[in-house]
N, C-alpha and C positions, 0 to 999 in steps of 0.2 A: 896543864897538859894541852898537847899541841892538836890530839885528835879524840873526838866524842865517838862513841859506840853506842849506837840507839836501837834496841830492839822492845819487844814486848811479850808477855807469856803467851797470850793469846794466838801468837803467830805459829807456836806449836801444837795449837789444837786444830788448827783449820788441815782437812785431810780429805783428799779426792778419792781415797780407795789405795789398799795395800799394794795395787800393782802399779800406781801412779808414781812416775819418775819425780814430779813436785812434791816431794815429801818433807814432813818435818824433821827427818834425819839430816837434811841440809844444813839446817841452822845448828844441831848438834854437832854436826862435823866440824863446822866452823869453830864453835865455841871447844870443842875438844883440841883444836889444832892451835888455836891462841893460847890456851893454857900449856900444851905441850911445849910450843915455841917461846914460852914466857913471857908473851906481848900482853895478856889480858890485864895484869894489874898497872900496864903503862898508860892504858886508855881512860877516859873520862866517862863513865857509863851513865846513862840516860834511859828512864822507861818511856816509851814512844806515846803522846797522848791519844786520843781519839781526834781525828780530822774533823773540823766544821763542815756543815752541810754547804756553807756559804763558799767554803775553799775549794770543795768538790765542783760546786757550780760554776767556778772559773773556767773548768775545762770539760765538764760532762754535762748532757742534757738533764734538767730536771726530770723529766719522763724516764729517762735510764737510771738515775739514782733509784727512784721508785721502783723499777722493775726489779734491781738488784735486791733492794730491802724487802719487797714483797716475794720474793723466791727464795728466802731464807728458810729452809726446812726446820720443823721441830725435832725431827729424828731423821736418818738415814741421809740419802743424797739427793740433790736437784740438779740436774745438768742443764747449764745456759749454753753449751755447744759439746760437741762430742769429746773434747779434751778438758773441759772447763765446768767443774760442778762444785756445788756448795755443801759442806756439812752444817749443823746447829752452829759451829762456831767461825764460820768462813767470814760472815758478814762482821764480825767484831773484828778478827785479823785483818780484813782488808782496811777498815777504819782506822785501825792503828798503824798499819804499814803506811798509808797515805800521811796520816799523822806524824809518824817518825820522820817521813821525808821533810815536812813543813818545820819540825823542830830543827833539824838539821841546818836549815836555812837561817831560822832564827839566832842557832847559837854561833854562827860563822859571822853573821851580819853586827851580832853585838860585840864579835870580838873575843867572846869567851873560849873558842878554841879556832884553830888555823883552818880544819876541814872536820867532816864528819862522815862514818859509814853506817848506814842504816840497814842492818842486818833484819829484815823484815820479809815476810811471805803473807800472802799471795805477791808475785811479782807483778809489774805493770805494764811495760813497755808496748804490749800488745793491745790493750784496752783502748778503743777509740772513743771517740766524744758519745758514741751510742751504743757500744757492742762491747760486750766480754768475749774474749777469744785467747787462744794461747795460753792458759793457765792464770790469764788476767783478769782483774774485775775493774779496779780504780787504777788511773795511770800515774803511780806514786811520784814519778819525777816529773811529770808534767804539772801535777798539781804544786809540787815545790817550786819549781820554775815560774809559774803564774803568781805564786804567793811572794816570790822575791820582786817582780815585777811589780806588783799591785802595793804589797804592804810595805816594801822597803824602797819603792821607787827607784829602781834599777832602770836603766835604758836598755842594756846589752846583758842577755845570758847566753852561754852556750851550753849544750848536752854531748858529750861524747860517748856514744852507745858502742861499745865493742863487744856485747852479746854478738853469737854467732847467728842468729837470726835477726832479720831488719826490725828496727823500731817503728814498725807500721802506724800503730796507735798515737806514738809521739808525733810523727810526721803529720797524722790526720788532724791532729788538736793543733799544731803549730804551723800548719802549711800556709797560711794566711797572717801569720803574726812575724813581722822581720825583727821585732826585739829578741826574737828567739833563733839561735843558729844551731840546727842538729846535725850532727856529724856520725853516720852510721856506717861501720863496715860489718858486712855480713856474707855469708855463704848464698851464692846464688848460681843456678836456680835452687831454691829451697823453701820452706815454709818461712813466711807467709805468701811466697810466690808474687812480690811487688819490691818497689823501691828503684828497679835497676834503671828504670825509665824518667826518673823525677828531673825535671829541671827548673831549678829556683835558685835564686841569688842567697839565700839562707839555710838550705837544706842541700847537705853534701853526703851524698849515698855513695859508697865504695862498694859495689858488689866484686865480690872475689871467689873464683871457682873451689870445689871441693879439692882437698889436696894441699891448700895453701898452708905452708910453714911459716915460722917465725922471719925469717929473712925475706920472703915476699911480703908478707904482712907489712914489715915494717917500712920497706921501700914505699909500698902504696900509701900508707899511714903519712910518711914524711913528705911525699909528693902531693897528695890530693888533701889532705887535711890540714896539716900545719901551716901552710900559708893563709889558707882560708880563716883559720882561726886567729891568726896574727893581725890579718886586716881586720877582723870584726871587732877586737880588743874587748873581749867580754870582762863586765865586771864580777861576774860570779860564773863558776864552771861547775859541772854535774857530770858525773859518770853515770850512765846506765850500765852498771857494771855486770855483765853476765860471763861466766867463766866456762862456757859449754863449747868454746872453741879449743880447749885443751886436748890434746893428742889423746888422752887417755877415755875422754867422755864420747861414748857411743852416739849420743844425740846427734851428732853431725860428722863433719869428715874434715874439721881443720888440724892442724898440728902445731898448735902453740904450746908453750911450756910457761913456768912461771917466771923464767927470765922474761919472756917477752910481756907478760903483764907488767911486771917490774918497769921494763921499757915505756910501755903505754903510760904508766902512770906517771913516770919522771918526765916525759914531754908534755903532758898537760900541766903538770905542777910548775914546769917551767914558764908556760904561759899565763898560768895563775899568778906567779910570782911577777912577772912584767906588767900584768893589766888589772888583776883583781884581788890585789894586796893578800895573794896566797889563799884565798878563798874557795875550797871545794867541797860539795857534799857528793858523797858516792852513794847510790842505791842499787841494792843487789837485784839483779835480773836472774838470769838462768845459772846453770851449773849442776850437773845431775850426778856425774861420778863423784862419790863422796870424799873419796880421799884427794884427788886433784881438786876439787873444790875447797876443801880446806885448806890444801897447801896453797892454793893461787890466792884466795883470800887473806891468808896471813901474810903471804908477800906484798899484796896490794896494800894492806894496811900497815904493815912495817914501814913501807917506803913513804906513805903518806904520812906518818908518825916521825919519819926521819931518825928510826931507830936501826 
């Protein structure tokens, strides 16, 4: 099978309150759509392992990991910031979410699959080296990218973050790491209100205004990201795959649709085919309208799987 699908039951138990948009229903919506679209049985299914502390320490401070572990409540909720809180199952879910991203790297690097999708929550791209924020605790894609560098000896990996919010945590972690290229498209000005002024040889931030639709997005991606990715020649590519830029998602004000996510996936797959032996690991980030999330993830996975 070409595509691995990695998740863990604990990711359904993390809950920040019935009011919170980052809910367990997100994973159920994806699962339902994969079945409805007859994609589920074409994927290689894996249960995400727990991440090792040594793997977290590549991207997070030891004191921060200790803080998250100590904050895990025995009942109720414990808030780490106004948007980001833990229930008794959050820590386990976060450890498996990061572990699933690491597993994705190992599967593609061993050649067992061409690519992998990590259907895990909590998401990760807002988590900095020392701070939880924006629904995120551990930076899953950063943990995976650091694992690819250190465990598999790669010299260049790239992260394409198409979530509607800037991947500030990923930038914080890799700002001084030239082996990692981060390409992040995002609505600006908008949470987390940073990234537009970054100047770096290996961080390519593309701030776009509210109301950006598919044609404008594709033009910006083609002009600003594709040449930099080509020049970088990544040996492994990651998606920070957030689908909250869909026009039906009221978390933000982009106007993307499933065809745009297919297009983004195809562009990055072309780069991966030329430079990375087609190796891609896609890690779920945002996407809060359940219907459009399910449809968009299914379109993204179907494209990666070549179905």
